[in-house]
Backbone bond lengths (Angstrom), bond angles and torsions (degrees), N, CA, C in turn:
res aa  C-N    CA-C-N  psi(-1)  N-CA   C-N-CA  omega(-1)  CA-C   N-CA-C  phi
1 M - - - 1.463 - - 1.552 110.76 -
2 G 1.317 116.12 137.93 1.453 120.97 176.76 1.504 112.27 -77.29
3 S 1.286 114.76 167.15 1.529 119.72 -177.20 1.549 111.20 -70.01
4 L 1.350 117.61 -19.07 1.482 118.61 176.63 1.458 114.30 -112.60
5 E 1.284 119.02 23.60 1.460 124.87 -178.22 1.514 108.12 -53.95
6 G 1.376 115.92 125.93 1.457 120.66 174.74 1.529 114.08 79.82
7 R 1.258 120.45 -7.49 1.456 120.81 175.18 1.510 113.43 -86.57
8 V 1.285 116.69 153.42 1.446 122.59 -172.72 1.559 107.51 -120.48
9 A 1.315 113.60 132.47 1.523 121.00 -175.03 1.466 111.24 -132.16
10 I 1.360 111.57 143.20 1.541 123.09 165.45 1.509 106.61 -100.66
11 I 1.310 119.67 130.60 1.486 122.12 173.82 1.544 107.75 -128.51
12 T 1.354 114.12 116.83 1.450 119.03 175.00 1.493 108.49 -89.59
13 G 1.329 114.36 150.24 1.507 119.50 -173.32 1.447 110.92 65.74
14 G 1.346 118.05 24.19 1.437 125.19 -174.42 1.503 120.42 -78.15
15 G 1.359 116.11 0.26 1.435 121.99 -173.13 1.500 111.92 -96.08
16 R 1.312 119.24 -16.86 1.481 120.64 -179.44 1.516 111.71 -144.68
17 G 1.317 115.75 165.45 1.454 122.73 176.05 1.513 118.52 48.38
18 I 1.322 117.25 -127.43 1.437 118.27 -176.94 1.513 113.61 -65.31
19 G 1.367 116.42 -36.84 1.421 122.80 179.94 1.566 108.57 -63.05
20 A 1.249 119.72 -41.54 1.522 122.74 -177.50 1.545 106.35 -65.83
21 S 1.341 115.06 -44.28 1.435 119.43 -176.73 1.568 110.74 -60.65
22 I 1.349 116.41 -41.95 1.413 124.01 174.78 1.512 109.35 -60.62
23 S 1.298 116.47 -51.35 1.463 122.14 -175.76 1.612 108.63 -54.61
24 K 1.298 115.54 -44.75 1.485 118.75 -176.38 1.504 112.56 -69.81
25 L 1.331 115.76 -41.33 1.489 119.44 177.52 1.435 112.80 -68.66
26 F 1.307 121.07 -36.92 1.463 126.35 174.85 1.524 107.95 -58.95
27 A 1.303 117.09 -50.97 1.486 122.80 -179.11 1.487 109.94 -59.74
28 A 1.382 117.10 -46.05 1.481 119.01 177.09 1.498 115.36 -59.38
29 Q 1.312 115.44 -27.35 1.486 122.10 178.57 1.560 113.00 -90.76
30 G 1.360 113.40 5.49 1.508 115.44 172.66 1.499 116.24 100.65
31 A 1.355 118.11 1.39 1.501 119.06 179.67 1.560 109.69 -74.97
32 K 1.328 109.98 152.42 1.505 116.82 170.21 1.546 105.49 -105.67
33 L 1.339 113.08 136.00 1.450 121.37 -165.36 1.558 117.06 -114.97
34 V 1.312 113.93 146.28 1.468 121.35 160.49 1.550 103.54 -118.10
35 I 1.379 116.46 116.17 1.394 119.53 -172.36 1.550 107.17 -112.25
36 N 1.294 113.84 120.59 1.508 122.46 -179.31 1.515 112.79 -111.02
37 D 1.345 118.27 130.52 1.433 122.09 174.74 1.469 108.60 -160.25
38 L 1.385 115.20 120.78 1.435 118.03 177.35 1.555 114.64 -70.42
39 G 1.312 115.59 -17.34 1.431 115.48 175.69 1.493 113.82 72.76
40 S 1.345 118.59 27.77 1.435 122.21 -178.03 1.456 113.08 -81.24
41 S 1.341 118.93 173.76 1.434 123.39 168.64 1.537 110.04 -70.52
42 P 1.323 118.93 165.52 1.458 121.69 179.89 1.566 115.84 -51.29
43 D 1.353 114.27 -29.31 1.506 116.95 179.73 1.482 109.62 -98.30
44 G 1.335 120.30 13.49 1.465 119.95 168.22 1.515 112.41 91.90
45 Q 1.335 120.85 10.39 1.399 124.01 179.94 1.577 111.77 -87.16
46 G 1.295 115.46 143.31 1.483 119.95 172.85 1.530 114.03 71.32
47 G 1.297 117.88 -164.71 1.436 121.63 -178.89 1.539 107.61 -169.78
48 D 1.375 115.59 154.28 1.442 122.27 -179.35 1.488 108.33 -153.00
49 Q 1.331 118.13 118.59 1.495 120.06 179.79 1.507 111.66 -72.51
50 G 1.315 118.95 -8.69 1.476 120.39 -173.29 1.457 117.07 -65.31
51 P 1.337 121.80 -47.10 1.459 123.10 -176.66 1.495 113.03 -55.20
52 A 1.343 119.71 -53.80 1.426 120.77 -178.41 1.582 109.58 -64.81
53 R 1.263 117.61 -42.14 1.418 124.60 -178.34 1.558 111.20 -63.12
54 D 1.323 115.64 -40.20 1.496 118.79 -177.54 1.483 109.94 -73.39
55 V 1.320 121.28 -41.20 1.467 118.87 179.65 1.579 108.66 -70.01
56 A 1.291 120.81 -36.24 1.435 119.81 179.11 1.546 108.76 -66.53
57 A 1.344 118.65 -36.83 1.487 120.30 -178.92 1.499 108.14 -69.21
58 E 1.293 119.93 -38.98 1.492 125.44 179.21 1.549 108.58 -59.85
59 I 1.296 115.38 -45.26 1.496 120.70 -178.87 1.545 108.68 -65.03
60 V 1.313 114.61 -46.34 1.504 117.02 -178.74 1.559 111.76 -62.00
61 A 1.344 115.04 -43.58 1.429 121.48 179.24 1.598 108.37 -58.05
62 G 1.254 116.79 -33.27 1.479 120.07 -178.43 1.518 113.89 -83.25
63 G 1.381 114.17 5.50 1.452 117.60 -179.49 1.518 116.34 96.15
64 G 1.362 117.62 -0.06 1.420 119.74 177.73 1.544 115.58 -91.22
65 A 1.314 116.23 -173.39 1.454 121.42 -177.61 1.517 109.48 -123.93
66 A 1.403 118.35 121.88 1.394 121.96 179.74 1.502 107.96 -160.08
67 V 1.364 111.55 144.02 1.426 121.24 172.80 1.510 109.55 -124.71
68 A 1.297 117.96 153.00 1.426 123.12 -174.38 1.566 112.62 -112.15
69 D 1.374 114.86 149.36 1.432 121.14 174.24 1.557 108.75 -141.54
70 G 1.258 117.74 134.44 1.440 120.08 179.73 1.446 117.65 -110.79
71 G 1.342 117.14 26.75 1.409 123.87 -177.86 1.474 115.21 -76.96
72 D 1.369 118.25 160.99 1.416 127.72 175.64 1.511 109.71 -75.89
73 I 1.352 117.77 110.55 1.408 123.81 -172.91 1.512 112.99 -62.82
74 A 1.347 118.11 -23.98 1.448 120.07 -176.76 1.588 109.65 -82.87
75 D 1.293 117.34 -4.80 1.460 123.49 168.56 1.480 110.83 -83.76
76 V 1.320 120.77 119.20 1.411 121.78 -173.32 1.502 113.61 -65.56
77 A 1.268 116.99 -20.11 1.502 122.24 174.92 1.560 110.18 -68.29
78 T 1.364 115.24 -31.59 1.425 116.50 176.61 1.583 114.10 -70.35
79 G 1.346 114.73 -36.47 1.517 118.19 174.66 1.438 111.37 -63.11
80 Q 1.292 118.63 -42.10 1.487 119.45 -179.75 1.499 109.68 -68.88
81 R 1.329 118.22 -39.09 1.490 120.86 179.96 1.608 108.36 -61.77
82 L 1.252 118.42 -42.58 1.488 119.63 -178.88 1.502 111.05 -61.29
83 V 1.353 120.44 -41.10 1.433 120.18 174.20 1.473 109.75 -63.90
84 D 1.350 119.09 -43.00 1.459 119.61 -179.98 1.495 112.54 -63.46
85 L 1.321 116.27 -35.40 1.461 119.73 177.68 1.536 112.37 -62.02
86 A 1.307 113.35 -42.53 1.490 118.93 178.47 1.529 111.51 -61.23
87 L 1.353 114.32 -43.63 1.430 119.38 -178.47 1.477 112.01 -69.75
88 E 1.277 117.67 -41.59 1.479 122.70 178.93 1.526 115.98 -68.46
89 N 1.336 115.78 -34.86 1.454 119.86 -177.78 1.550 111.80 -91.17
90 Y 1.319 114.30 -34.42 1.482 114.06 -174.77 1.490 116.36 -124.48
91 G 1.329 117.07 -7.76 1.538 121.63 172.52 1.557 111.96 89.51
92 K 1.264 116.49 -1.54 1.519 116.90 -177.87 1.564 108.84 -166.46
93 L 1.334 112.82 174.82 1.482 120.59 170.17 1.492 109.38 -143.95
94 D 1.311 115.36 132.53 1.473 120.92 -179.95 1.496 116.06 -119.27
95 I 1.334 116.93 -21.39 1.475 117.38 -171.15 1.582 105.69 -142.69
96 L 1.270 115.85 142.04 1.428 122.24 170.75 1.507 109.78 -132.00
97 V 1.365 117.49 122.93 1.438 122.63 -178.95 1.529 106.59 -120.33
98 N 1.334 117.42 120.09 1.471 126.93 -177.40 1.499 108.45 -104.64
99 V 1.350 114.97 98.86 1.428 120.24 179.88 1.580 115.90 -109.36
100 A 1.343 111.50 -24.21 1.479 117.90 -169.17 1.528 110.84 -58.83
101 G 1.341 116.49 139.73 1.451 120.96 177.51 1.524 112.80 -169.38
102 I 1.326 116.52 168.25 1.437 123.01 -179.05 1.499 108.37 -136.24
103 L 1.330 118.97 166.69 1.432 122.98 173.73 1.601 110.18 -125.83
104 R 1.279 117.20 143.91 1.469 119.62 166.50 1.554 102.72 -148.45
105 D 1.321 113.91 88.95 1.462 120.34 -172.14 1.503 115.34 -86.20
106 K 1.354 114.43 130.69 1.413 123.44 173.77 1.448 110.37 -154.44
107 M 1.379 120.44 150.82 1.488 119.14 168.60 1.533 107.50 -63.65
108 I 1.399 114.72 155.95 1.387 118.51 -175.90 1.570 114.54 -58.39
109 F 1.269 116.57 -33.89 1.448 118.85 -178.58 1.559 112.31 -77.61
110 N 1.338 121.36 -6.77 1.424 125.40 176.55 1.557 112.24 -117.10
111 L 1.301 117.15 6.63 1.484 117.51 -172.76 1.508 115.51 -81.33
112 P 1.218 121.72 118.97 1.496 122.69 179.86 1.472 108.50 -70.03
113 E 1.323 117.73 151.33 1.373 127.05 -179.19 1.508 111.37 -56.78
114 E 1.326 113.91 -46.56 1.458 119.71 -177.42 1.518 112.69 -65.22
115 D 1.307 118.31 -26.83 1.464 121.30 178.94 1.513 109.33 -75.81
116 W 1.399 114.58 -36.38 1.462 116.29 174.37 1.509 110.37 -63.44
117 D 1.324 118.85 -49.57 1.432 123.28 -178.25 1.585 113.12 -60.32
118 A 1.213 117.11 -39.23 1.469 123.36 -175.85 1.567 109.19 -66.42
119 V 1.317 114.22 -47.06 1.492 117.04 -176.22 1.551 109.07 -69.62
120 I 1.358 117.47 -44.29 1.428 121.96 179.16 1.541 108.90 -59.61
121 R 1.309 115.05 -42.97 1.463 118.43 -178.98 1.523 115.46 -60.98
122 V 1.371 113.85 -46.39 1.468 117.09 -175.86 1.582 110.02 -68.87
123 H 1.357 115.03 -42.01 1.405 114.60 -172.66 1.515 112.52 -84.64
124 L 1.296 120.66 -49.43 1.394 121.35 -175.02 1.615 111.89 -79.48
125 R 1.306 114.41 -50.11 1.444 117.62 177.88 1.541 109.71 -67.72
126 G 1.270 116.97 -32.20 1.486 122.67 178.36 1.540 111.47 -63.33
127 H 1.352 116.99 -37.84 1.465 120.68 174.41 1.512 110.81 -69.56
128 F 1.341 115.42 -47.38 1.487 121.02 179.67 1.520 109.38 -54.49
129 S 1.298 117.55 -43.46 1.485 119.71 -167.91 1.542 109.37 -66.93
130 T 1.294 118.21 -25.68 1.473 118.19 178.85 1.549 111.11 -95.64
131 I 1.355 116.82 -37.01 1.447 122.33 -172.96 1.584 107.86 -63.60
132 K 1.405 114.14 -47.32 1.478 116.57 -173.89 1.487 111.37 -55.36
133 P 1.391 122.33 -55.62 1.470 118.96 -174.16 1.574 110.30 -71.77
134 A 1.317 119.58 -28.29 1.404 120.00 177.13 1.620 112.01 -66.88
135 A 1.375 111.75 -38.25 1.441 119.65 179.23 1.549 108.46 -66.62
136 A 1.363 115.12 -44.50 1.437 118.60 -179.13 1.538 113.45 -58.37
137 Y 1.367 112.75 -41.08 1.390 120.58 179.63 1.570 111.64 -63.55
138 W 1.371 116.95 -47.20 1.390 120.54 -175.38 1.501 108.35 -69.85
139 R 1.357 120.61 -36.86 1.409 124.21 173.33 1.492 114.17 -55.94
140 S 1.281 117.27 -37.16 1.477 123.62 179.11 1.475 111.98 -65.80
141 L 1.356 116.94 -27.50 1.508 120.19 -179.03 1.489 111.27 -77.22
142 R 1.334 118.94 -27.86 1.430 121.17 -176.54 1.529 112.39 49.16
143 N 1.303 115.24 52.35 1.502 124.21 -177.67 1.534 109.07 -117.48
144 P 1.323 119.88 91.03 1.468 119.55 178.71 1.510 116.78 -64.66
145 D 1.348 113.66 -15.61 1.484 117.14 179.86 1.555 111.80 -106.77
146 G 1.325 115.15 25.88 1.434 120.78 -173.44 1.529 116.19 -74.78
147 H 1.317 118.68 -20.23 1.389 123.58 -177.63 1.491 114.64 56.05
148 F 1.365 114.81 39.10 1.502 119.79 -176.93 1.546 104.14 -82.20
149 R 1.340 112.87 152.85 1.439 121.08 -170.01 1.502 112.84 -134.61
150 I 1.351 113.21 133.03 1.557 121.21 167.63 1.574 103.09 -119.50
151 I 1.309 110.73 125.26 1.499 118.04 176.81 1.546 108.16 -127.17
152 N 1.296 112.27 109.37 1.496 121.01 -179.83 1.478 114.00 -98.36
153 F 1.331 118.47 164.59 1.376 122.36 179.71 1.546 112.47 -118.91
154 T 1.314 114.42 119.71 1.484 123.97 175.71 1.526 106.17 -104.36
155 S 1.290 115.69 -153.88 1.430 122.38 -178.20 1.534 114.65 -162.18
156 D 1.353 117.18 145.80 1.461 120.06 169.77 1.548 111.88 -57.56
157 S 1.349 116.09 -22.83 1.482 118.52 178.65 1.505 110.44 -66.29
158 A 1.278 117.10 -27.80 1.528 118.08 175.59 1.496 108.44 -85.38
159 L 1.312 119.62 -48.91 1.474 125.09 -171.83 1.534 111.38 -64.39
160 Q 1.400 117.14 -27.48 1.420 122.36 179.64 1.505 117.22 -113.87
161 G 1.317 117.47 -10.01 1.417 123.11 175.82 1.525 117.55 83.20
162 S 1.316 116.90 63.55 1.460 118.09 -178.11 1.560 107.53 -67.31
163 P 1.332 115.93 123.03 1.489 120.66 -174.98 1.483 116.63 -66.55
164 G 1.299 119.43 -21.79 1.492 122.77 -179.89 1.534 114.20 -98.48
165 Q 1.351 116.27 7.82 1.464 117.02 -178.05 1.519 112.16 -135.49
166 P 1.333 116.05 59.04 1.464 119.19 -175.57 1.572 110.97 -63.05
167 N 1.334 120.02 -38.64 1.392 123.45 -178.97 1.558 110.81 -68.65
168 Y 1.429 115.20 -44.69 1.428 120.90 177.65 1.505 114.27 -64.44
169 A 1.354 112.91 -43.79 1.523 118.37 177.61 1.455 113.83 -63.43
170 A 1.368 118.04 -37.09 1.417 119.56 176.70 1.480 114.88 -66.14
171 A 1.322 115.18 -42.23 1.423 121.48 177.31 1.461 115.01 -63.42
172 K 1.361 113.84 -44.13 1.471 120.86 -178.99 1.523 112.02 -68.64
173 M 1.329 117.18 -39.36 1.445 117.94 174.46 1.488 111.56 -68.65
174 G 1.323 118.78 -32.71 1.478 118.63 168.18 1.424 115.86 -54.95
175 I 1.366 115.48 -37.90 1.482 120.97 179.64 1.436 110.76 -62.93
176 V 1.401 118.02 -37.02 1.481 119.82 178.80 1.606 108.15 -61.76
177 G 1.299 115.88 -46.84 1.465 118.37 177.83 1.540 113.22 -62.61
178 L 1.314 117.12 -41.70 1.464 121.25 175.54 1.581 110.82 -60.44
179 T 1.306 115.65 -44.59 1.480 117.52 178.51 1.530 111.89 -60.24
180 A 1.311 118.23 -45.40 1.509 121.22 179.32 1.498 109.57 -59.68
181 S 1.297 116.42 -50.64 1.482 123.81 179.63 1.478 110.24 -54.44
182 T 1.371 117.23 -47.40 1.428 121.90 -176.99 1.504 111.05 -63.77
183 A 1.323 113.41 -44.36 1.500 119.27 -177.75 1.526 107.88 -59.80
184 N 1.296 119.87 -44.23 1.472 123.74 -178.19 1.567 108.98 -67.15
185 A 1.315 117.27 -41.19 1.433 120.03 -174.80 1.462 115.54 -72.73
186 L 1.336 116.34 -35.94 1.414 120.07 -172.18 1.535 119.12 -106.69
187 A 1.304 115.85 10.77 1.428 123.85 180.00 1.511 111.85 -59.85
188 R 1.341 111.15 -41.04 1.543 116.87 -177.00 1.496 111.23 -66.79
189 Y 1.375 116.91 -17.08 1.438 118.36 -179.95 1.529 114.41 -102.85
190 G 1.427 116.22 18.47 1.362 120.66 176.04 1.579 116.53 79.20
191 V 1.407 113.54 17.69 1.464 121.35 -176.39 1.535 110.52 -106.65
192 T 1.278 116.23 132.27 1.507 120.73 170.01 1.527 110.18 -109.85
193 A 1.294 116.65 156.84 1.474 122.20 178.53 1.537 109.22 -137.44
194 N 1.292 112.69 135.60 1.536 116.90 176.48 1.523 106.37 -141.23
195 A 1.331 112.44 159.18 1.464 121.56 171.51 1.535 112.40 -114.58
196 I 1.265 117.35 145.49 1.500 121.72 176.74 1.537 106.47 -119.79
197 A 1.276 113.63 132.81 1.540 122.67 168.00 1.528 109.01 -103.86
198 P 1.304 117.68 102.46 1.483 117.89 -172.69 1.503 112.24 -95.27
199 G 1.314 115.23 159.32 1.488 121.04 171.41 1.501 105.15 -135.58
200 A 1.288 117.35 114.04 1.425 122.83 -179.96 1.573 111.22 -162.93
201 A 1.303 113.66 158.19 1.470 118.54 178.50 1.459 111.51 -82.55
202 T 1.392 117.39 113.46 1.463 123.55 -175.62 1.491 108.04 -135.70
203 R 1.304 118.96 177.81 1.433 123.17 173.29 1.491 113.09 -58.13
204 L 1.405 116.93 -38.50 1.439 122.96 178.61 1.559 109.41 -65.94
205 T 1.307 116.69 -52.11 1.490 113.61 -173.92 1.509 113.95 -70.67
206 Q 1.386 119.17 -16.47 1.420 125.50 174.51 1.520 111.76 -66.14
207 T 1.372 116.49 -18.47 1.433 119.90 -179.89 1.537 113.29 -89.94
208 I 1.308 117.86 -5.28 1.486 123.54 -179.22 1.475 111.58 -98.89
209 P 1.315 120.50 127.97 1.454 120.80 177.62 1.562 112.13 -58.59
210 D 1.265 118.81 146.42 1.446 124.12 -176.20 1.590 110.91 -54.26
211 E 1.284 119.62 -35.94 1.432 121.99 -174.87 1.593 110.00 -72.39
212 K 1.363 113.64 -14.73 1.510 117.91 -178.25 1.501 110.14 -106.43
213 Q 1.312 122.97 9.94 1.404 127.63 -179.27 1.541 111.01 -78.52
214 L 1.306 114.78 56.71 1.495 121.46 -173.71 1.545 111.13 -60.91
215 G 1.265 115.49 124.80 1.458 121.48 173.76 1.560 112.81 84.42
216 F 1.276 118.04 -10.28 1.478 123.01 -178.66 1.504 110.08 -91.44
217 D 1.354 115.53 98.08 1.446 119.43 -168.70 1.541 112.82 -122.32
218 A 1.341 116.32 17.29 1.487 118.24 -177.96 1.557 109.17 -67.48
219 A 1.218 116.84 133.92 1.488 123.37 178.13 1.513 110.35 -61.89
220 P 1.349 114.85 142.34 1.481 116.89 173.32 1.476 110.72 -51.42
221 G 1.368 115.05 135.36 1.467 119.28 -177.54 1.557 112.96 95.33
222 N 1.353 114.94 -23.40 1.452 118.38 176.87 1.596 109.72 -113.15
223 D 1.273 116.33 18.15 1.465 119.96 -177.97 1.428 115.06 -98.83
224 S 1.390 120.31 18.80 1.419 120.08 179.71 1.535 116.23 -72.47
225 P 1.265 119.80 144.63 1.461 122.70 -179.41 1.607 107.13 -58.22
226 D 1.316 117.45 -27.16 1.493 119.13 179.96 1.524 112.66 -57.59
227 N 1.340 117.83 -21.85 1.460 119.16 179.28 1.485 115.77 -77.93
228 I 1.387 117.13 -13.88 1.453 123.23 174.48 1.488 112.41 -81.65
229 A 1.329 116.70 -29.66 1.499 119.49 -173.41 1.464 116.26 -63.52
230 P 1.346 120.35 -34.99 1.498 119.75 -176.92 1.522 113.84 -61.31
231 I 1.364 121.54 -44.07 1.371 120.78 -179.18 1.560 113.46 -71.14
232 V 1.334 113.93 -27.73 1.447 116.16 173.60 1.518 111.64 -70.13
233 T 1.342 114.77 -35.90 1.505 118.52 178.02 1.489 108.23 -69.21
234 Y 1.304 120.89 -35.71 1.480 119.83 177.27 1.528 109.58 -62.68
235 L 1.269 118.72 -48.02 1.471 126.83 -178.37 1.568 107.49 -58.82
236 A 1.325 117.00 -37.19 1.495 120.62 -176.87 1.495 113.01 -73.68
237 G 1.372 117.19 -14.99 1.438 119.05 -177.26 1.551 113.71 -81.54
238 T 1.242 120.49 -168.06 1.453 122.02 -169.95 1.549 114.46 -100.10
239 S 1.322 115.57 7.76 1.486 117.14 -177.45 1.536 113.50 -116.15
240 S 1.328 118.98 14.44 1.393 121.73 -177.14 1.526 117.71 -107.15
241 D 1.403 115.77 19.99 1.439 118.82 -176.29 1.483 113.24 -63.20
242 W 1.338 118.63 -25.70 1.487 121.65 -177.42 1.549 113.18 -72.60
243 L 1.337 115.96 -11.78 1.460 117.43 179.90 1.576 113.16 -99.67
244 S 1.390 116.07 8.82 1.389 117.10 -175.32 1.548 114.90 -61.93
245 G 1.328 115.03 137.11 1.442 122.07 -178.88 1.508 115.87 91.66
246 R 1.327 114.74 -6.54 1.510 118.89 -173.34 1.533 108.89 -98.00
247 T 1.370 113.63 155.96 1.464 122.49 175.86 1.510 108.53 -101.85
248 L 1.228 115.85 134.34 1.503 122.97 173.89 1.529 113.49 -117.92
249 G 1.254 116.28 147.64 1.487 120.37 170.40 1.503 112.13 -105.30
250 A 1.258 116.84 151.89 1.530 124.32 174.11 1.470 106.68 -146.07
251 S 1.328 114.93 119.58 1.451 122.59 175.52 1.520 109.45 -148.02
252 G 1.275 116.30 125.46 1.476 122.56 -176.62 1.492 107.93 62.03
253 L 1.365 114.14 -124.46 1.420 122.13 -178.60 1.548 111.69 -101.72
254 E 1.365 116.27 17.28 1.454 120.26 -176.15 1.528 110.60 -115.56
255 V 1.320 117.11 139.09 1.397 123.89 174.40 1.546 108.36 -119.73
256 K 1.350 118.21 133.51 1.444 120.87 -172.16 1.531 108.34 -126.10
257 L 1.378 114.85 151.14 1.466 119.93 171.25 1.542 107.23 -111.92
258 W 1.363 114.19 118.27 1.388 119.79 179.38 1.552 110.49 -80.38
259 N 1.339 118.80 147.24 1.505 118.34 175.49 1.530 106.74 -79.61
260 N 1.359 110.36 150.63 1.502 119.64 172.13 1.511 106.57 -75.73
261 P 1.335 120.32 150.64 1.419 126.17 176.87 1.566 108.52 -54.25
262 D 1.344 116.91 134.80 1.413 120.70 -177.58 1.587 109.80 -153.65
263 V 1.268 111.62 146.54 1.506 119.46 -178.55 1.548 105.71 -72.02
264 I 1.336 116.06 125.28 1.417 120.74 -179.25 1.502 112.42 -107.85
265 A 1.327 119.20 -10.96 1.407 120.81 178.62 1.592 110.89 -165.98
266 S 1.247 122.50 154.87 1.456 123.73 175.14 1.491 109.50 -149.52
267 V 1.309 112.93 155.56 1.460 120.79 174.58 1.582 107.45 -133.31
268 S 1.257 114.72 152.20 1.539 120.44 179.83 1.425 114.75 -144.06
269 S 1.350 114.39 169.27 1.453 123.24 -172.59 1.527 110.43 -132.73
270 D 1.233 120.53 148.75 1.484 123.41 177.44 1.502 111.85 -75.25
271 G 1.354 117.68 -19.66 1.446 121.89 -176.75 1.548 109.35 -151.37
272 P 1.263 117.74 -169.09 1.489 120.13 173.92 1.534 113.02 -49.16
273 W 1.316 116.37 138.49 1.476 119.19 -172.87 1.521 112.13 -63.89
274 D 1.279 116.25 131.99 1.460 123.41 159.95 1.523 107.36 -83.99
275 L 1.348 115.55 131.33 1.493 113.49 -170.29 1.549 113.32 -68.27
276 D 1.383 114.75 -32.06 1.481 118.41 175.85 1.494 109.81 -63.65
277 D 1.356 117.86 -44.50 1.436 122.73 -176.92 1.607 108.11 -65.49
278 L 1.330 114.19 -43.72 1.458 115.35 176.99 1.450 113.75 -58.79
279 A 1.330 118.46 -46.52 1.454 122.63 179.23 1.537 111.48 -62.39
280 A 1.262 121.02 -39.37 1.383 125.13 179.98 1.568 110.75 -64.00
281 K 1.377 114.75 -41.89 1.473 118.82 -177.64 1.500 110.01 -73.71
282 V 1.289 118.40 -41.01 1.394 123.09 -179.88 1.569 112.09 -62.12
283 E 1.300 114.41 -47.92 1.447 119.68 177.72 1.574 113.04 -67.14
284 G 1.366 111.48 -36.56 1.475 111.73 178.43 1.451 116.48 -72.54
285 E 1.367 116.79 -38.82 1.467 122.38 -177.65 1.508 117.38 -90.80
286 F 1.366 116.12 -40.99 1.434 121.68 -174.86 1.510 115.59 -88.39
287 R 1.317 117.85 -35.00 1.465 121.94 -172.24 1.555 109.75 -61.98
288 P 1.342 118.79 -48.26 1.428 116.28 -178.68 1.522 112.41 -61.15
289 L 1.290 118.78 -35.33 1.511 117.92 175.06 1.473 112.71 -72.01
290 A 1.353 117.62 -41.29 1.461 120.39 -176.11 1.522 109.17 -65.72
291 D 1.376 116.07 -34.81 1.468 117.69 -178.77 1.553 112.86 -65.16
292 G 1.360 117.29 -20.98 1.370 120.73 -178.55 1.549 114.76 -97.30
293 L 1.319 115.37 0.20 1.461 121.76 -174.03 1.553 106.93 -98.64
294 H 1.360 115.12 106.62 1.526 117.58 176.57 1.468 115.55 42.35
295 P 1.291 121.46 54.29 1.466 121.19 -173.96 1.488 113.87 -62.01
296 S 1.380 119.37 -22.17 1.421 120.18 178.82 1.521 113.57 -78.38
297 L 1.270 117.89 -15.05 1.458 121.57 -173.06 1.502 118.71 -77.19
298 F 1.283 115.54 -21.68 1.475 119.94 -171.47 1.486 112.77 -117.95
299 M 1.332 121.80 -80.73 1.457 122.09 -172.48 1.542 110.78 -57.81
300 S 1.325 119.94 -37.01 1.418 123.67 -178.58 1.484 117.05 -75.41
301 Q 1.409 112.78 -6.89 1.459 115.80 -178.72 1.545 111.04 -95.95
302 V 1.246 119.09 8.69 1.449 119.37 177.17 1.568 111.32 -65.80
303 P 1.388 115.02 122.80 1.444 113.22 -172.91 1.520 112.52 -76.22
304 S 1.382 114.61 155.74 1.404 117.24 176.32 1.506 113.50 -78.24
C-alpha cells in the first residue's frame, strides 16, 4: 500500500511542471485526485483543457483514479467546484495542494497596474478560492483526528526579496501569512497547513533570466520538478501534523525548514522617544545583527 492509499486530493496547477509531478506521485501512492489546470501561458493568458485532462488520463490508464478540471482557479466558483468534484466522485476530501501560479515580472518602477492585479489574483485569490470551501467542509466534519492537509506554494522570491518580482513576491509572502493563519484557525478541526518554497526548472522559471534566479540553486540535472513531489507527499500523509504552520523549501535534492518570523532584538525607553537616543539604540543594538542577516540579498541587489 502507498502512503496515500484511500486519501483524496485536489491539486491546482496539476497539469504541468511541479503540479503534474505531484499529481503522478500522489496517484502512485494510492491517492484519488481532482486535477485542476487552466492551461494558460506562463503569464496567465489563454487556456487549454489538455494539460489537466492528459495527466488525469495517464493516471487512469495506469490504474489510478483522477478527474480533470480546466477552470480558472482565481474564480471562487472554481474552488467550490473542485471540492464538489472530490465529494461527488470519491465521497470525501483529505488533501488540498495549491500549486497554480503565473509570472509577470517587472521592476517596481515599471510594473503595470494590470500585471500587479493579475499576479495577486491568481496566487492569493486562487489560494482563497480553494481553501475556503475545503475548510468549510472539514469544519462540518468536526474530526480533530482527520489528518486533513492544506499544502500551499510560496517562493524564495518572497522569502528573500527578488528585486524583479514585486507582485509575485508580495503574493507569495501573503501565502505564508495565509498558511500560518489557516494552520491556527483549523487545527481544532484536524487540519494542518504548510507552505513550500520550491526550486525547479519549469515553464515559469524558464522565463526568468539566470541572474535573477534568486534562491534557485539546484545543480543542473537535479532541477527536475519531480524532486519537489516527495516532500509534498510526506506532508500529505498522516504523520506530519507536527509541522503544521511551517514553511519548507525544496530545491534539487535538498529539503529545508525555514524559520518562522521572530523578534531577534528590541530596545526600549523610559518615556517618549528622544530621536537621538532612539537612533543610538537602534544603531547600537540592531545594526550588528542586521549586518549579519543575508547581507547579499539587499544592498548588493541594486541593479545597474
